[in-house]
Each structure stands twice: as C-alpha cells, then as structure tokens.
matplotlib code that plots the C-alpha trace (Angstrom):
import matplotlib.pyplot as plt

x = [107.4, 106.8, 107.7, 110.3, 112.1, 111.8, 113.5, 116.2, 116.9, 116.9, 119.4, 121.7, 121.6, 122.4, 125.4, 126.3, 126.1, 128.8, 131.1, 131.0, 132.9, 131.4, 131.3, 130.2, 132.5, 130.8, 132.0, 130.4, 129.7, 128.9, 130.3, 127.7, 125.4, 123.6, 126.8, 127.8, 124.4, 125.1, 128.5, 127.1, 125.5, 128.1, 128.7, 125.2, 126.1, 129.2, 128.3, 129.1, 132.6, 133.3, 136.4, 136.5, 134.6, 134.6, 133.2, 133.6, 134.6, 138.2, 137.9, 134.7, 136.2, 139.2, 137.2, 134.9, 137.7, 139.9, 136.9, 135.9, 139.4, 138.5, 140.3, 139.7, 139.3, 141.0, 138.1, 134.7, 136.3, 138.7, 135.9, 133.8, 137.0, 138.0, 137.4, 137.1, 133.9, 130.8, 128.1, 128.0, 126.1, 124.9, 124.5, 124.8, 122.2, 118.9, 119.3, 122.6, 121.1, 120.1, 123.3, 125.6, 123.6, 123.4, 127.3, 127.7, 125.4, 127.2, 130.4, 128.9, 128.4, 125.4, 123.9, 121.9, 120.6, 119.4, 115.8, 114.6, 116.1, 115.6, 113.6, 111.3, 109.6, 110.7, 114.4, 113.8, 112.2, 115.3, 117.5, 115.5, 115.9, 119.6, 120.2, 118.4, 120.5, 123.7, 122.7, 123.3, 121.1, 119.6, 117.8, 116.6, 116.0, 114.2, 114.6, 112.4, 109.9, 112.6, 112.4, 110.9, 108.1, 107.0, 107.3, 105.3, 102.5, 102.6, 102.2, 99.3, 97.6, 98.3, 96.9, 93.6, 94.0, 91.8, 89.7, 89.2, 91.3, 89.3, 91.5, 95.1, 96.4, 100.1, 102.0, 105.5, 105.5, 109.0, 108.1, 109.4, 112.8, 113.8, 113.7, 115.2, 118.9, 119.8, 122.9, 124.5, 123.6, 126.7, 127.1, 129.7, 132.5, 131.5, 129.3, 126.7, 123.0, 122.4, 119.7, 119.7, 119.4, 116.7, 114.5, 115.0, 114.2, 111.3, 110.2, 107.8, 110.7, 112.8, 110.3, 107.2, 109.0, 109.2, 105.5, 104.8, 107.1, 105.1, 101.8, 103.3, 104.3, 101.0, 98.5, 100.4, 100.7, 98.9, 96.3, 95.4, 96.6, 94.7, 96.9, 97.5, 100.9, 102.1, 105.1, 103.8, 107.1, 109.0, 111.9, 113.7, 116.9, 118.9, 119.3, 117.7, 117.0, 113.4, 111.7, 109.9, 106.5, 107.0, 103.5, 101.7, 98.7, 97.2, 94.7, 96.0, 93.7, 94.8, 93.1, 90.2, 88.9, 91.9, 92.4, 95.4, 95.8, 99.5, 100.7, 104.3, 105.6, 108.2, 105.7, 103.3, 104.5, 106.4, 104.1, 105.5, 102.7, 100.9, 97.3, 95.5, 91.7, 89.9, 86.4, 87.5, 90.1, 92.9, 96.7, 98.9, 102.5, 103.8, 107.1, 107.8, 111.4, 112.0, 112.9, 111.6, 108.6, 105.8, 102.8, 99.4, 96.0, 92.7, 89.6, 86.6, 84.3, 86.2, 85.2, 82.1, 83.6, 86.8, 84.8, 82.8, 85.8, 87.4, 84.4, 84.1, 87.8, 87.5, 84.4, 86.0, 89.2, 87.2, 85.4, 88.6, 90.4, 87.5, 87.0, 90.7, 91.9, 94.9, 97.8, 98.0, 95.6, 95.5, 93.7, 91.4, 91.9, 91.7, 92.7, 95.3, 97.1, 100.8, 101.7, 105.0, 107.7, 108.0, 111.7, 113.9, 115.0, 118.6, 120.7, 122.9, 121.2, 122.4, 122.2, 120.0, 118.2, 118.2, 116.9, 117.2, 119.6, 120.3, 122.3, 119.4, 118.7, 122.2, 122.4, 119.1, 120.3, 123.6, 121.9, 119.5, 122.4, 124.2, 121.1, 120.2, 116.7, 114.8, 115.6, 112.7, 113.6, 113.5, 114.2, 110.6, 109.4, 111.7, 110.1, 106.7, 107.6, 108.9, 105.7, 103.6, 105.9, 105.7, 101.9, 102.1, 104.6, 103.6, 99.8, 99.7, 101.4, 98.6, 95.5, 95.5, 94.8, 97.1, 96.5, 99.6, 100.8, 103.9, 103.8, 106.2, 106.3, 104.7, 107.1, 107.6, 107.9, 110.9, 110.8, 111.0, 109.1, 106.4, 103.8, 105.6]
y = [120.4, 122.5, 121.0, 123.7, 122.8, 119.1, 119.8, 121.8, 119.1, 116.5, 118.6, 119.0, 115.2, 114.6, 116.8, 115.0, 111.7, 112.7, 113.7, 110.4, 107.2, 103.8, 101.6, 104.2, 104.7, 104.7, 105.6, 104.2, 106.8, 105.0, 101.5, 100.3, 97.3, 97.8, 98.6, 94.9, 94.1, 96.5, 95.0, 91.4, 91.8, 93.8, 90.9, 91.3, 94.8, 94.9, 98.6, 99.6, 99.9, 100.6, 102.9, 103.5, 104.1, 106.4, 106.2, 108.5, 105.5, 104.6, 101.1, 100.4, 101.9, 99.7, 96.5, 97.3, 98.2, 95.2, 92.9, 94.2, 95.2, 98.8, 102.1, 103.8, 107.6, 109.6, 112.1, 113.0, 115.9, 113.5, 111.3, 114.2, 115.8, 112.7, 113.3, 109.6, 109.3, 109.8, 108.7, 108.5, 105.9, 107.6, 104.6, 106.6, 106.6, 108.2, 111.4, 112.1, 111.6, 115.2, 117.0, 114.6, 114.4, 118.1, 118.4, 115.7, 117.5, 120.8, 119.0, 118.0, 114.4, 112.2, 110.7, 107.6, 107.8, 105.0, 105.6, 108.1, 110.8, 113.1, 113.0, 115.9, 116.5, 120.2, 119.0, 116.4, 119.1, 121.3, 118.4, 118.1, 121.8, 121.7, 118.7, 120.5, 123.6, 121.6, 119.6, 116.2, 113.2, 112.4, 109.1, 107.2, 103.7, 101.5, 99.8, 96.7, 98.0, 96.9, 93.3, 90.4, 90.1, 93.7, 93.9, 90.6, 92.0, 95.3, 93.5, 91.5, 94.7, 96.3, 93.3, 93.6, 90.4, 91.6, 94.2, 97.5, 97.7, 98.7, 97.9, 97.1, 95.5, 96.2, 94.8, 95.2, 93.6, 92.4, 90.5, 91.4, 92.6, 93.8, 90.2, 88.6, 88.6, 91.7, 92.2, 89.3, 90.5, 91.3, 92.1, 90.3, 92.7, 92.7, 95.8, 95.5, 96.0, 99.7, 99.1, 102.5, 104.3, 101.8, 102.3, 106.1, 106.6, 104.2, 101.2, 103.3, 105.5, 102.4, 100.0, 101.7, 102.7, 99.1, 98.9, 102.6, 102.5, 99.7, 101.5, 104.7, 102.8, 100.9, 103.7, 107.0, 109.7, 109.3, 111.9, 111.7, 109.7, 109.0, 107.3, 106.1, 105.4, 104.3, 103.0, 99.8, 98.5, 101.5, 99.5, 97.5, 96.8, 99.7, 103.3, 105.8, 109.5, 109.0, 105.8, 106.2, 104.5, 100.7, 100.4, 102.4, 101.9, 104.2, 104.3, 106.0, 107.2, 107.2, 108.2, 106.1, 105.2, 103.0, 102.7, 101.1, 100.0, 100.1, 98.6, 98.8, 97.4, 95.5, 93.9, 91.7, 88.4, 88.7, 89.5, 91.3, 90.5, 92.6, 91.9, 93.8, 93.3, 94.0, 93.4, 90.3, 88.8, 89.2, 89.5, 88.4, 87.9, 86.7, 88.7, 92.0, 91.8, 88.7, 89.7, 86.3, 85.9, 84.2, 86.2, 84.4, 85.2, 84.1, 84.8, 86.4, 84.1, 80.7, 77.6, 76.3, 72.8, 74.2, 76.5, 73.6, 71.5, 74.4, 74.9, 71.2, 71.0, 73.9, 72.5, 69.0, 70.3, 72.6, 69.5, 67.4, 70.2, 70.7, 67.0, 66.0, 69.3, 69.4, 71.6, 73.1, 74.4, 73.7, 76.9, 77.6, 75.9, 78.1, 77.7, 80.2, 80.3, 81.2, 83.9, 83.3, 85.9, 88.7, 87.6, 85.0, 86.0, 86.7, 84.1, 86.2, 88.1, 89.9, 86.7, 83.9, 86.3, 89.1, 87.6, 91.0, 92.9, 96.3, 97.5, 97.5, 101.1, 102.5, 100.5, 102.0, 105.4, 104.9, 103.7, 106.6, 109.0, 107.3, 107.4, 111.0, 110.0, 110.3, 107.6, 105.4, 106.0, 109.8, 112.4, 113.6, 110.1, 110.2, 113.5, 112.0, 108.9, 111.1, 113.1, 110.0, 108.4, 111.6, 111.3, 107.6, 107.9, 111.3, 111.6, 114.0, 116.6, 116.7, 116.0, 112.4, 113.2, 114.8, 115.9, 115.0, 117.8, 116.3, 114.5, 112.8, 111.8, 108.4, 105.5, 103.3, 99.5, 97.6, 96.2, 92.4, 91.5, 92.4, 94.8, 95.5]
z = [94.6, 91.5, 88.1, 87.4, 90.7, 89.8, 86.5, 88.2, 90.7, 87.9, 85.9, 89.0, 89.6, 86.0, 86.4, 89.6, 87.8, 85.4, 88.3, 90.1, 89.3, 88.6, 90.6, 93.1, 96.1, 99.6, 103.0, 106.2, 108.9, 112.1, 112.8, 115.3, 115.3, 112.0, 110.0, 109.8, 108.3, 105.5, 104.8, 104.8, 101.3, 99.6, 97.2, 95.9, 94.5, 92.3, 91.5, 95.1, 96.6, 100.3, 100.5, 104.3, 107.5, 110.5, 114.0, 117.0, 119.1, 118.0, 119.4, 117.5, 114.4, 114.6, 115.2, 112.2, 109.8, 110.8, 110.4, 107.0, 105.8, 105.0, 105.6, 108.9, 108.6, 111.4, 111.7, 110.3, 108.5, 106.8, 105.6, 104.0, 102.7, 100.7, 97.0, 96.4, 98.4, 96.3, 98.8, 102.6, 104.5, 107.6, 110.0, 113.3, 116.0, 114.9, 117.0, 115.1, 111.6, 111.1, 112.1, 110.4, 107.2, 107.0, 107.3, 104.6, 102.2, 102.8, 101.9, 98.6, 99.3, 98.4, 101.5, 102.3, 105.8, 108.1, 109.3, 110.3, 108.2, 111.1, 114.4, 113.4, 110.1, 110.0, 110.3, 107.5, 105.3, 105.8, 104.6, 101.4, 100.7, 101.5, 99.2, 96.4, 96.9, 96.9, 93.9, 95.6, 96.2, 99.6, 100.3, 103.3, 104.7, 104.9, 101.6, 102.1, 99.5, 97.0, 98.3, 96.2, 98.7, 98.6, 94.8, 94.5, 96.7, 94.8, 91.4, 92.7, 93.8, 90.4, 88.7, 90.7, 92.6, 95.5, 93.7, 95.4, 98.6, 101.8, 104.8, 105.7, 108.9, 109.3, 112.3, 113.6, 117.1, 118.1, 121.3, 124.7, 123.6, 127.0, 128.4, 125.3, 126.4, 124.5, 126.6, 124.7, 121.2, 119.1, 115.4, 113.2, 114.2, 117.9, 118.2, 121.1, 120.4, 121.4, 124.0, 125.6, 122.3, 121.0, 124.1, 124.2, 120.5, 120.5, 118.5, 116.3, 115.1, 114.7, 113.0, 111.6, 108.4, 107.4, 106.8, 106.1, 103.1, 101.6, 102.2, 100.6, 97.5, 97.2, 98.1, 97.9, 100.6, 103.9, 104.5, 108.2, 111.3, 114.5, 117.0, 120.6, 122.2, 125.6, 127.5, 129.0, 130.5, 132.1, 133.4, 130.7, 132.6, 131.3, 132.5, 130.1, 130.2, 129.2, 128.0, 124.7, 124.1, 123.6, 122.0, 119.4, 117.2, 114.6, 111.8, 108.7, 105.9, 102.3, 99.1, 97.7, 101.1, 102.1, 105.9, 107.4, 111.0, 111.9, 115.2, 116.5, 119.8, 121.8, 124.2, 122.2, 120.6, 117.4, 114.5, 111.4, 109.1, 106.5, 105.4, 102.6, 102.4, 99.2, 97.8, 96.0, 98.4, 100.8, 100.3, 103.1, 104.0, 107.4, 107.6, 106.1, 107.3, 105.2, 101.6, 100.4, 102.6, 100.6, 99.5, 99.8, 98.2, 99.6, 97.6, 99.2, 97.2, 97.2, 95.5, 97.3, 97.7, 99.2, 101.5, 102.7, 103.5, 105.4, 107.5, 108.3, 109.2, 111.6, 113.3, 113.6, 115.2, 117.6, 118.9, 119.2, 121.1, 123.5, 124.1, 124.5, 126.1, 123.7, 124.8, 121.3, 118.6, 114.9, 114.2, 111.3, 108.0, 105.0, 101.4, 100.3, 97.0, 97.0, 94.5, 92.7, 93.5, 91.0, 90.6, 92.1, 95.7, 96.2, 97.9, 100.1, 103.0, 106.1, 108.2, 109.4, 111.8, 109.2, 105.9, 104.2, 102.0, 103.7, 100.7, 98.2, 99.2, 98.6, 95.4, 94.2, 95.1, 93.3, 90.2, 90.3, 90.5, 87.7, 85.5, 86.5, 87.7, 91.0, 93.6, 94.6, 98.3, 97.8, 100.5, 100.1, 101.0, 104.0, 105.2, 104.8, 106.8, 109.6, 109.7, 109.9, 112.6, 114.7, 114.7, 115.7, 118.5, 119.8, 119.3, 122.3, 120.2, 117.8, 119.9, 118.8, 115.2, 112.6, 109.1, 107.0, 104.8, 103.2, 99.9, 97.4, 93.8, 93.0, 93.5, 90.5, 90.9, 89.8, 86.3, 86.6, 83.6, 81.1, 82.5, 85.8]

ax = plt.figure().add_subplot(projection="3d")
ax.plot(x, y, z, "-o")
ax.set_aspect("equal")
plt.show()
C-alpha cells in the first residue's frame, strides 16, 4: 500500500478513535461453539465491554445471552444499527465471514473476524479496500502471536539465539478428531462442536493460521508455496456436501533463504509444535496453542561434556530397551535450556482444554483504534494468510506451486521490557 494511502488510512482511524468510547463496546455476531471461549477471558481486558449478541438461531442466541447475561439483539440489522456498538466480533462460520463482515463495514462498524477473514484472497482484498474507504478498522484472528510463548520465541530470534535461521518445522496435527467423541463436545453455554462445518471447511483453513501468523511476524511475507493436500478419511461420521482435505503439507519460502515446512491435519497424532533451526542452535516449543508453553533452546555446538553424556545416555537406553523388550521408550536425551517468558503468563485462559486468551486480538485492535495506529493483526495480514492457506489446501488450483503476491506492513513485537 502506498505511503499516501497509509497516511490517509491512519488519519481516518485517528478520526474514528475520537468517535468511540472507552472502554470499547463490542457486540458478538455468532453465538456458536467458539463464542464462549471469547467470553471466558473478558476479565483479562477491562478496556472491552460486551453490549450484546446476535445469532440467526434464536435458541442458540437465548442460551448464550442467558449464560453470559448480555443483551440479545432481535436481528442483524438491529446489531449493526446500534450506535453503542463500536466493534463487531464476527464469530460466525468461516463461509459467512465475508458477507457479514462486508455488511458490518458498510454500516460503519470496526470488525474483528474469526479466521479466515474470507474463503478466497480476492474476497479478503475487497474487504481491506472497503474498510479503507469506510474509514474503519478491520482485523483478523488468530491472535496467538500476541501470546507470551510467541513473544518469547520472537525475542530469542531477535537476540540472535540461534544465529541465521535456515529451516522451520511447524505442525498442527489434531489427532483423529472424527473418532474422538465430537458428538458430545459442548461449549460453556451448550453449543455443539460444528462438525459438519469443520469438515467441509477443512483443517488447513481452520488451523494453519495459528502457525502462519507466527512465521509472518518472525520472517515477513511468504514468497512461494509448494503444497500437497488430500482427504485421507472420506467418512467422518457426519453427512457433508463435500469433505475438505484432512491433511496438507507445504514448503513455504521466505526472504533470506528461510524455508518452513507446515503440516496440518486431523489424522496424525496430536502435534502442535514449532521448531526453528539456525546455524547456532534450535528453538522449540511443544504447543503453539498454549499461551504459556515453554520455549527451549538447544545449542548446535553444546558443551562437550554435556554432549558426551547425552550420547552415552541414548546408547545405554537403546540397549536396555532392546534387551528387555520394554513396552515404552525413553527417547533421546538432549540438553535444552528453557528461556524465561518475555512476561508473566496470564492466569485466566479460555479453559483447561484451551489454555489461550481469544480476546487478545480484539483487545489489541481496540487499543490500536484508541491510539490511532495500525493493528498488529491487520487486515492486510489477514489477506496474506488467506492467500497462503489457499495454496496449502488447494494446491491443484495453482499447479502445486503458488507465488504469493500479497504483503503487509512489518508486525511490531509487544513491548515487555528494555530492547523489546
């Protein structure tokens, strides 16, 4: 985006900031399974105030509003017509994101959309242009790049902990979800897990953004994607119009020779780890969907004594397992140093199975509006993520390889302390 247009957008957002109240008033659009997770961490964000909600299903709307004691809007038009609403949380199903976000923007509302911002990059780009014309802010999930874990890994990279980065392994495998008893899954207000929608939209659209956002922050825009995707389990126990791929793997090229292998699936055992390999060491976290997951550093050239002990330990256990036919494995022993978190993790999360704060994103957007600056989870970043996800889930549309044309302004890290 040209500098003049950036200045114009910044000016419009500064004007919008003076027109909104503080704390900022939010309305929830879509009261399904994920909406309760957003509400769970509202206490973390005193600058946000939920004023009401709407869902096309009146029973779902009533259950949600009764549970959280918020106003129920009688229609979508009533929600967007409420002058008390500054920002709309679009938590509807992914295929509804584009049309409903477009309507909210035209009504002059700031919008925070669940991922993806749209199902196609052309639609997403249209939303960016519309938000600019309307002088309102548009941002998109996921917000996990704002977590303590992501910021800690980012700071370690900035400090040169692993030297020049060469390779990244990013995984988001969720296990065999279709055989995991999903029919019994309910949110706090009783919403069922949307199995049909999840399997039709596909795990790559649903999950790849969790790691792609980190890579975008760390390494900038992706330049090229080579991918493979396939539906490995066609029958998942629910009737669908078309089953999306349940496995995808792609190699993404970034500037400075960085290559990331990104895997998404709902077949392989759970693995939501991120490993960054550099000339001088490796950064690793086990769970990108845990805001407080520890970050470990393993040096490429470790202390020779420690390296020798690790090698002897591994050889010894290999012999014991082979001799005793143990029904378990200890695995390789390696010395890894834990990096202190960039700041103290928050106490309240969305739940024991969701150790995350979904409202970090809307809170960042609200603060950006209030301060008249660009949101870290910008709409341009949302467009970029959609373009990369399209290439990963639908490689057949691009001959298996896609050159990425979208870009975004560099994302700035949170300021937790001196030098970061």
